[in-house]
C-alpha positions as CSV (number, residue, x, y, z in Angstrom):
1,M,-10.2,25.9,-0.8
2,L,-9.8,23.5,2.1
3,D,-8.0,24.8,5.1
4,Q,-5.0,22.9,6.4
5,E,-6.8,21.4,9.5
6,T,-9.6,20.0,7.4
7,Q,-7.3,18.5,4.8
8,Q,-5.2,17.0,7.6
9,A,-8.2,15.5,9.3
10,I,-9.4,14.0,6.0
11,T,-5.9,12.6,5.3
12,T,-5.6,10.9,8.7
13,E,-9.1,9.4,8.3
14,Y,-8.5,7.9,4.8
15,Q,-4.8,7.1,4.7
16,N,-3.7,3.5,4.3
17,H,-0.6,3.8,6.5
18,E,1.0,6.5,8.7
19,T,2.9,8.3,6.0
20,D,0.3,8.0,3.3
21,T,-0.7,11.4,1.9
22,G,-1.3,10.7,-1.8
23,S,-3.1,7.4,-2.2
24,T,-6.2,7.3,-4.3
25,E,-8.5,7.1,-1.3
26,V,-7.1,10.3,0.2
27,Q,-7.3,12.1,-3.1
28,V,-10.9,11.1,-3.6
29,A,-11.8,12.1,-0.1
30,V,-10.2,15.5,-0.4
31,L,-11.9,16.1,-3.8
32,T,-15.2,15.1,-2.3
33,E,-14.9,17.7,0.4
34,R,-13.9,20.4,-2.1
35,I,-16.8,19.5,-4.3
36,K,-19.2,19.9,-1.3
37,Q,-17.7,23.3,-0.6
38,V,-18.0,24.6,-4.2
39,T,-21.6,23.2,-4.4
40,D,-22.6,25.1,-1.3
41,H,-20.9,28.2,-2.8
42,L,-22.9,27.8,-6.0
43,R,-26.2,27.5,-4.1
44,T,-25.6,31.0,-2.9
45,H,-24.0,32.5,-6.0
46,R,-25.9,31.0,-8.9
47,K,-24.3,33.0,-11.6
48,D,-20.7,32.2,-10.7
49,V,-19.8,30.6,-14.0
50,H,-16.0,30.3,-13.2
51,S,-16.7,28.3,-10.0
52,R,-19.2,26.1,-11.9
53,R,-16.5,25.3,-14.5
54,G,-14.1,24.5,-11.6
55,L,-16.7,22.2,-10.1
56,V,-17.0,20.3,-13.3
57,G,-13.3,19.8,-13.4
58,L,-13.2,18.5,-9.8
59,V,-16.1,16.1,-10.5
60,S,-14.3,14.8,-13.6
61,Q,-11.0,14.3,-11.7
62,R,-12.8,12.4,-8.9
63,R,-14.6,10.3,-11.5
64,R,-11.3,9.4,-13.2
65,L,-9.7,8.4,-9.8
66,L,-12.7,6.3,-8.9
67,K,-12.5,4.6,-12.3
68,Y,-8.8,3.8,-11.7
69,L,-9.5,2.5,-8.2
70,S,-12.4,0.3,-9.4
71,N,-10.1,-1.2,-12.1
72,E,-7.2,-1.8,-9.6
73,D,-9.1,-3.1,-6.5
74,V,-12.9,-3.5,-6.4
75,N,-12.9,-4.1,-2.6
76,R,-11.1,-0.8,-1.9
77,Y,-13.4,1.0,-4.3
78,Q,-16.6,-0.4,-2.7
79,T,-15.3,0.5,0.8
80,L,-14.4,4.0,-0.2
81,I,-17.7,4.9,-1.9
82,S,-19.6,3.5,1.1
83,R,-17.5,5.5,3.5
84,L,-18.0,8.7,1.4
85,G,-21.6,8.1,0.8
86,L,-21.3,8.4,-3.0
87,R,-24.1,7.0,-5.2
88,R,-22.0,4.7,-7.4
């Protein structure tokens, strides 16, 4: 889980306006950070099947959000994946 300070920093970095906390960009950025944390956990604990299943769910949710964003606005999609360093 992300601590509150990390999530707040991600939200302020990727928000579209001052009160934005739930836009697609913010959600994808938070999911990306959680995916990184779970991936690091799984490098240490290779047999943790429950966390691996959670990781698959997080990746699927991020993929769906990115697909939605690419259908809505390609420019925002391209900007977001370049900022996050995703391979899409």
